[in-house]
C-alpha positions as CSV (number, residue, x, y, z in Angstrom):
1,M,156.9,-52.1,-149.2
2,G,158.2,-55.6,-150.2
3,S,159.0,-56.7,-146.7
4,T,155.7,-55.5,-145.6
5,L,153.8,-57.5,-148.3
6,F,155.7,-60.6,-147.7
7,L,154.8,-60.6,-144.0
8,I,151.4,-60.1,-144.9
9,M,151.5,-63.4,-147.0
10,L,153.4,-65.1,-144.3
11,I,150.6,-64.5,-141.5
12,G,147.9,-65.4,-144.3
13,V,149.3,-68.9,-144.9
14,S,148.1,-71.7,-142.5
15,A,150.2,-74.9,-141.9
16,A,148.5,-77.9,-143.1
17,Y,149.0,-81.3,-140.8
18,E,148.5,-84.7,-142.6
19,Y,146.7,-87.5,-141.0
20,K,147.2,-91.0,-142.4
21,F,145.2,-94.1,-141.3
22,N,145.5,-98.0,-142.3
23,V,142.1,-99.6,-141.6
24,F,141.6,-103.2,-141.3
25,T,138.2,-104.9,-141.6
26,A,137.4,-108.4,-140.2
27,N,137.3,-111.7,-142.4
28,K,133.6,-112.5,-141.6
29,A,130.8,-112.5,-144.0
30,Y,129.1,-109.1,-144.2
31,A,131.9,-107.4,-142.5
32,G,132.6,-104.9,-145.2
33,T,130.6,-101.8,-145.8
34,D,129.9,-99.3,-148.7
35,G,129.0,-96.6,-146.5
36,A,131.1,-93.8,-144.8
37,V,132.5,-93.4,-141.4
38,Q,133.2,-90.3,-139.6
39,V,136.7,-89.9,-137.8
40,I,137.4,-87.6,-134.9
41,L,141.1,-87.9,-133.6
42,Y,142.1,-87.1,-129.9
43,G,145.2,-85.8,-129.2
44,S,147.5,-84.2,-126.2
45,K,146.4,-80.6,-127.7
46,G,143.1,-80.9,-128.4
47,K,140.8,-82.9,-131.1
48,V,140.1,-82.6,-134.9
49,D,136.9,-83.6,-136.8
50,L,138.2,-85.2,-140.2
51,G,134.6,-85.7,-141.3
52,R,133.4,-88.9,-143.4
53,L,136.9,-89.9,-144.0
54,F,136.7,-93.6,-144.3
55,D,134.6,-94.0,-147.1
56,G,133.7,-97.8,-148.5
57,S,132.0,-96.8,-151.6
58,V,135.4,-96.3,-153.3
59,G,137.1,-99.5,-154.8
60,S,137.7,-102.0,-152.3
61,N,137.8,-99.7,-149.3
62,L,136.4,-101.3,-146.1
63,D,135.6,-104.6,-148.0
64,R,135.8,-107.7,-146.1
65,E,139.5,-108.7,-145.0
66,S,140.8,-105.5,-146.7
67,A,143.3,-103.2,-145.6
68,S,142.5,-99.7,-146.6
69,H,144.4,-96.6,-146.7
70,F,143.4,-93.0,-146.0
71,K,144.9,-89.5,-145.6
72,T,143.8,-85.9,-145.2
73,A,145.1,-82.6,-144.0
74,S,143.9,-80.2,-141.3
75,E,145.1,-76.8,-140.2
76,K,145.2,-78.2,-136.6
77,N,147.9,-79.9,-134.8
78,I,146.5,-82.0,-132.1
79,G,149.9,-83.2,-130.7
80,A,150.5,-86.8,-130.0
81,I,147.6,-89.0,-131.1
82,E,145.7,-90.7,-128.1
83,C,142.4,-91.7,-129.0
84,I,140.0,-92.1,-132.3
85,E,136.2,-92.0,-132.1
86,L,134.4,-93.7,-135.3
87,I,131.0,-92.6,-135.9
88,M,128.7,-94.5,-138.6
89,H,126.8,-92.7,-141.2
90,T,125.2,-95.7,-143.0
91,S,122.9,-98.9,-142.3
92,D,125.3,-101.1,-144.0
93,A,127.1,-102.5,-140.9
94,W,130.8,-102.8,-140.6
95,L,133.0,-104.8,-138.5
96,P,136.6,-103.1,-138.1
97,L,139.7,-105.2,-136.7
98,K,141.9,-102.2,-136.1
99,V,142.8,-99.0,-137.0
100,V,146.4,-97.7,-137.3
101,A,146.8,-93.7,-137.3
102,W,150.0,-91.4,-137.5
103,S,150.6,-88.1,-138.6
104,D,153.3,-86.3,-140.6
105,Y,154.7,-84.3,-137.7
106,A,154.8,-87.2,-135.4
107,L,155.6,-90.7,-137.3
108,R,154.8,-93.0,-134.6
109,N,152.2,-95.4,-135.3
110,V,149.3,-95.3,-132.9
111,Y,147.3,-98.6,-132.8
112,F,143.3,-98.6,-132.2
113,Y,141.7,-102.3,-131.7
114,S,138.1,-103.0,-132.2
115,R,137.1,-106.3,-130.4
116,Y,134.3,-107.6,-132.3
117,R,132.1,-104.9,-132.2
118,W,129.6,-104.6,-135.1
119,M,129.1,-100.9,-136.3
120,S,126.0,-99.4,-137.9
121,D,123.9,-96.1,-137.6
122,S,121.1,-98.4,-136.7
123,S,121.5,-99.2,-133.2
124,S,119.5,-102.7,-133.6
125,E,122.7,-103.6,-135.8
126,G,125.7,-102.2,-134.0
127,A,127.2,-99.4,-132.0
128,T,126.5,-96.1,-133.8
129,R,129.7,-94.9,-132.5
130,Q,132.8,-96.0,-130.7
131,K,136.0,-94.3,-128.8
132,I,139.0,-96.2,-128.6
133,C,142.4,-95.0,-126.9
134,S,146.0,-95.9,-127.6
135,Q,147.5,-98.2,-124.6
136,G,151.2,-97.6,-125.4
137,D,154.0,-98.2,-127.6
138,T,155.0,-101.8,-126.4
139,K,154.8,-104.9,-128.8
140,Y,153.9,-108.2,-127.7
141,W,154.1,-111.5,-129.7
142,L,151.5,-114.5,-128.8
143,K,151.8,-117.8,-130.2
144,T,148.8,-120.4,-129.9
145,T,148.8,-124.1,-130.1
146,T,145.9,-125.9,-131.0
147,S,144.9,-129.4,-129.7
148,T,144.8,-132.5,-131.9
149,K,141.8,-133.4,-130.4
150,W,138.5,-134.3,-132.7
151,W,136.7,-131.1,-133.1
152,S,139.5,-128.8,-131.4
153,G,139.8,-126.4,-134.2
154,S,137.6,-123.5,-134.6
155,D,136.4,-121.6,-137.7
156,N,134.4,-119.1,-136.1
157,L,135.8,-117.7,-132.9
158,W,137.1,-114.2,-132.0
159,V,139.5,-114.2,-129.5
160,S,141.2,-111.3,-127.7
161,I,143.5,-111.7,-125.0
162,T,144.4,-109.5,-121.8
163,I,147.8,-109.8,-120.7
164,H,148.4,-109.1,-116.9
165,G,151.6,-108.1,-115.2
166,S,153.3,-106.2,-112.4
167,K,152.6,-102.9,-114.1
168,G,148.8,-103.3,-114.8
169,D,147.1,-104.8,-118.0
170,T,146.8,-104.6,-121.7
171,E,144.3,-106.3,-124.1
172,T,145.2,-107.4,-127.5
173,G,143.1,-107.0,-130.5
174,I,141.5,-110.0,-132.2
175,L,143.7,-113.0,-133.1
176,D,143.5,-113.3,-136.9
177,N,146.0,-113.5,-139.4
178,K,145.2,-112.5,-142.8
179,G,145.0,-115.3,-145.4
180,I,145.2,-118.1,-142.8
181,D,142.9,-120.3,-141.4
182,D,143.7,-119.5,-137.6
183,F,143.2,-122.2,-134.7
184,E,143.1,-125.5,-137.1
185,S,143.7,-128.7,-135.2
186,G,147.4,-129.3,-134.2
187,D,148.5,-125.7,-136.0
188,T,150.6,-123.2,-133.9
189,N,149.9,-119.5,-135.0
190,T,151.9,-116.4,-134.3
191,Y,150.6,-113.0,-133.7
192,L,152.4,-109.5,-133.4
193,F,150.3,-106.6,-131.5
194,G,151.8,-103.1,-131.5
195,G,150.6,-100.3,-129.4
196,M,150.4,-102.2,-126.2
197,K,150.9,-101.2,-122.6
198,D,154.2,-102.6,-120.9
199,V,152.7,-104.7,-117.9
200,G,156.1,-105.6,-116.4
201,E,156.4,-109.0,-115.5
202,I,153.8,-111.3,-117.0
203,S,151.9,-113.3,-114.5
204,C,148.3,-114.1,-116.2
205,I,146.5,-114.2,-119.2
206,T,142.4,-113.8,-119.8
207,I,141.2,-115.1,-122.9
208,N,137.8,-113.7,-124.0
209,A,136.3,-115.9,-126.7
210,R,133.2,-114.9,-128.8
211,G,131.8,-117.2,-131.4
212,T,129.8,-120.2,-132.0
213,D,132.6,-122.6,-132.6
214,G,134.5,-124.0,-129.8
215,W,138.4,-124.1,-129.6
216,L,140.7,-126.3,-127.6
217,F,144.1,-125.0,-127.1
218,T,147.2,-126.8,-125.5
219,E,149.3,-123.9,-124.7
220,I,149.7,-119.9,-125.3
221,S,152.8,-118.1,-124.8
222,V,153.4,-114.5,-124.6
223,Q,156.8,-112.5,-125.2
224,K,157.4,-108.9,-125.3
225,E,159.6,-107.8,-128.1
226,A,162.8,-106.5,-126.4
227,N,166.2,-107.6,-126.4
228,G,166.5,-110.7,-123.2
229,E,162.8,-111.1,-123.0
230,T,161.8,-114.7,-122.8
231,P,158.2,-116.2,-123.5
232,V,155.7,-117.0,-120.7
233,T,153.8,-120.1,-121.4
234,F,150.3,-121.0,-120.2
235,V,149.3,-124.4,-120.6
236,N,145.6,-125.5,-120.8
237,H,146.0,-128.5,-118.2
238,N,142.4,-128.8,-117.6
239,N,141.3,-128.9,-121.3
240,L,139.1,-126.0,-121.0
241,W,137.1,-125.1,-124.2
242,M,137.0,-121.5,-125.4
243,D,133.4,-120.8,-126.8
244,S,131.5,-117.6,-126.1
245,N,133.4,-117.5,-122.7
246,V,136.2,-115.9,-120.7
247,H,138.8,-117.8,-118.6
248,K,142.0,-116.7,-116.9
249,F,145.1,-118.8,-116.8
250,C,148.1,-117.7,-114.5
251,K,151.8,-118.6,-114.4
252,E,152.7,-121.7,-112.7
């Protein structure tokens, strides 16, 4: 009788799997939100709806230039995390930078980059929902050097860079270091992006600039974080200004 009761108890117990998130909000006026964001995770074994998990009404969660931490448990194991869908349930618009997700059964960090896309439940103010998928597990270092010419720096430019190579393409998130004025005249800024695709031998970069304050760089270098990898440098010989435009630069 005792063993039978124990078996029944085991059958009645459902395993709980924990999902954790680091959520980064942009450093821009009105980028934060006091509202709620619904989260759906997609994985190799299915998907799970975690409800309105990202709650901006508590403390400093989802504030401007904040790093917010959330976790929840579910009975569903979705396998390897592949994509995230964010659904807004507030008209208080939000500008996310990136979300890093992981689970207790697979401690690999999965990176999701939102590239200057405002979100709101009002379609006139932003996207009501967006689905972002993981690109891979490779890390890339990027180093930008701003020109010393007059007005070459920028205080309002949102830049992402697509890296092209022999095995395909991968796109960074927004180049933004917390607490630092990026793209100041004569400055060199360094960025690390995880969760990228391994593109093989790097051949070109495409710079996508969004904003109203032009930026003039002298060079940008890209390096895969791996032993023996050397940086590939792209020089702005033609002094092309980045200002709400897209330019491609290839290796000489």
